[in-house]
Every structure is written in structure tokens, then in C-alpha cells.
N, C-alpha and C positions, 0 to 999 in steps of 0.2 A: 264694066268688068263682069265676066260670066260668073255664075254661081259656083261652077266647078273650080274656077281659079281662086275665088275667095276661100272656098273650103280647103283647097290645097295650101294656100298661104297660111291659114290658121293652123293647119297641121304642122307646117314647117316651124312656125313660131312656137307652138306647143312643144315640139321636139327640141328646139334650141333652148327653151326655158328649162326643160327636163334635164338636158345635158349640163346646163349652167348650174342648176341646183345640185346635181350629182357631183360636179366638180368642186363646188363649195363644200359639200359634205366630206368629200375625200380630203380636201385641204385642211378642214377643221379636224378630221380624224388624225392626220399626220401631226398637226401641231399639238393636239392633246396627248397623243402617245409619246411624242418626242419630249414634251415637257416633263412627263413622268420619268422617262429614261434619264434625261439630263439632270433632273433633280435628285434622283437616287444614285445613279452611277457616275455622274459627272459628264462633262462634254467629251473629253478625250477617251474616256473608257466606254463611251457609247459609239458603236460603229454604225455605218449605213446599214449593214446586215441586221443589226438589232432593230433599227427603225422599220426595215422591211418586214421582219418577223412579227413585230408588234402590230403593224398596220395591215399585214396580209397583201402588200403591194409588191409588184416587181420593180426593178430599178427604173425601167421605162415609165412605170406609173408614178413613181416618186419624182423623177426628173421632169415630168410634165408640169409639176407644180413648183419645184424648187431646183435650182441649178447646182446646189452643193449642200453639204451638211451645215456649213456656216450660215447659209441663207435660211435653212430650217431654224437654226438657233436664233437668228434675228427675229423671225416670226414668233418663235416661242417666247423670246424676251418681251416682245410687245404684248403678248397675251398675259404673261406673268405680271407685267406692269398694271394692266387693267384689273387683274385679280387683286393685286396689292391695293390699288386705289379704291376698289369697291369695299374693302375691309377697313382701310385706314381712315377714309374720309366719311364713313357712315356717321350721320347725326352730328357732323362737325360744322358744316356751313351755316346751320341755323343758330349757332351759339354767337351771341353778340359780343361778349367779352373776349378779346383776342388771346389773352393769357389762358383763360379757361378752354379756348379752342385748341391751344397748344397742348394743354394737359390732356384733353380728350383724344387728340391725335396720338400722343404718346401711349395712352392707355390702349387705344385700338391696335397700335403696332404690336405692343407686348402681349396683351391678353387675347386679342382676336386673331390678328395675322399670324403671330408666332404660336400663341397658346393653342389655337385651334388646328395648327399644323396644316395650313392651306396647301402647302407642298410637302409631300412625304419626306423629302430629304432635308427639310428645314427651310431656312431662308434661301431662296433661289439666288438672290442677288449677292449675298455674302459668299455663298458657296462658289458661285461662278467667278467672283472677283479674286478669291483666294486661288482657285485652280488656274485661272487664265493669266495671273500676274507672272510676267516674265516669259509667257508663251505667245500671247497675242496682244500687242499694244492697241490695235484698233478695237478689238472686242472689249478690252479693259476700259478704254476711254469711253466706249458706248455705255458701260455700266456706271462709270464715275459721273457721267453727265446726269444720270438719274439722281445720284446722291446730291449733286450740285443743285439741281432743280428743287429737291426737297429742302435743302438748306436755305435757298432763296425764298421759298414759301414761308418757312419759319421766320426768316429775317423780316419779311413783309408784315407778318402778324406782330412782330415785336415793334416795328416802326408804327404800326397802327395803335399799339398799346401806348407808346410814348405820346403820340398825337392826342390820345384820349386822357393823358395825364396819369397813367397807371403805373409807369415805370420809374425806378430810381434814375437819377441823372448819370450821364457819361458811361453808358453801357455799350459794349462792343457786340453788336447784333450778330455779326458773322461768327465771332468766337463762341457765343452762346449757342447758336444754331449748330455749329460744327461739333461742339461738346455734346449736345443732345444726340446727334446722329452717331457719333463715336460710341457713346454709352449704349445706345440701342443696338448697334452692331456687336458690341462686346457682349451684351446680354444674350443676343441671338447665338453667338458662337458658343458661349458656356452652356446655354440651354440645349443646343443641338448635341453637345457632348454628353449631357447628363439626363436630359428630359425631365428635370426636376422643376415643376411649375412654380415652386417658391422663389426661384431665381427671377422669374418674370415679375412676380408680385413685389419682390424687394426692389427691383429696378424701377418699377412703376412708382412705388412709394418714394424712393429717393429722388427721382426726377421731378415728381410733383412737389416735393419739399423744396427742391432747387428753384423751380419756376416761381414758387410763392415768395421766395426770398428776393425776387427781382421787383416785387411790388413796392410802391411807396409806403 
């Protein structure tokens, strides 16, 4: 192969890589700006024009990456889940005692995820579920699946605690896990309405007490 051809091929590859990187940066910018808008204004109160204004894109530029506002929302949801996981499961996996692991997870949800206000509008998932209920069954189910996965994670840790001989007998793991999640979501809703940090501290204290009552 001639040296000129090799050089030309390298330039093409470099240009393609540059275009790919630019496209990834544009997509990331859309997701970040849309997450901010959806979190603060809500899904239905955020228009495509709002997203265009926030990102500086044209409709054509936006639709190169996403076919619809709902598709943007789904990408935003996935990004929000990753942000939630990074806060909620920090320093959790290294904890050997599964009940202490649950306590730490609860603390992270309340004091780090909610207390640090990772999303300006509060809990992205609770906000979206409330807004989308009765409006979009498919989007609601998508959110609810996330809560179900969280419940199953807690149930698995409870089963692990039982296997280690740490739990009282005849406990309903699903009922316990669902109660924890319902309490967390209730605390999130009240906190978003008041922004009083003591609500989160009280919820953390009460749930920790509840978990400790499950021990033998």
C-alpha cells in the first residue's frame, strides 16, 4: 500500500473518531440539560423548544440523536438511575452483615441522595411517577420496575440475613422491603415540600430502629 494511501486512511479514521466524539458529547449535553429540565419543570411542562434552547441545538440536531421527547426521557431516566446507584450503594457492598447493609443503604438514600439534592427538583423517580400516573402507562411501568428491582435487592439481603441466623422467624421479606421503599418515598415527598433536613434524619432513625427489631 502506498504511503499516501496510508496517510489518507489515517486522516479518515481521525475525522471519523472526531465526529464520533463530537456526537457523544452532544448526546451527553442533551441528556444532562433534559435531566435538569425534567427534574425541575416536569416531563409535560418541558417542551422540545425548552430542550433546544437549553442545548443550543436545532430540531434537526436534536433528532439526529433522539426520535422523540419520550426517547430523550428514557435516556435521562437511565442516567438518573446511574446517579442514584452511585449515591445509594456507596460503601455498601463491603459491609458483611446484610442487615447493616440495609441500614447503610437507607441512610445513603435519605442523607446523601435526597439530602444532598442530587437532582434540583428532588427525587426524580417519585416526581416522575406522580406526574406520569394516569398519563403514560408505559413510562409509569418503566419507573415501577426500578422500585421492584430495589425491593428485590432488599429481599435478597433479608434472605441472606436469615441464612446467617440473624433474623427472627417467619418474616415476610417482600412486605418488609416494600414498607422500607414506601417509607423512603414518603420521606422524599415530604422533604421536597418542606426542604427540612430533620425529616430525613427522623426517617433514617425510625427505619434503623425498625430494621434492628428484625434481629433475633
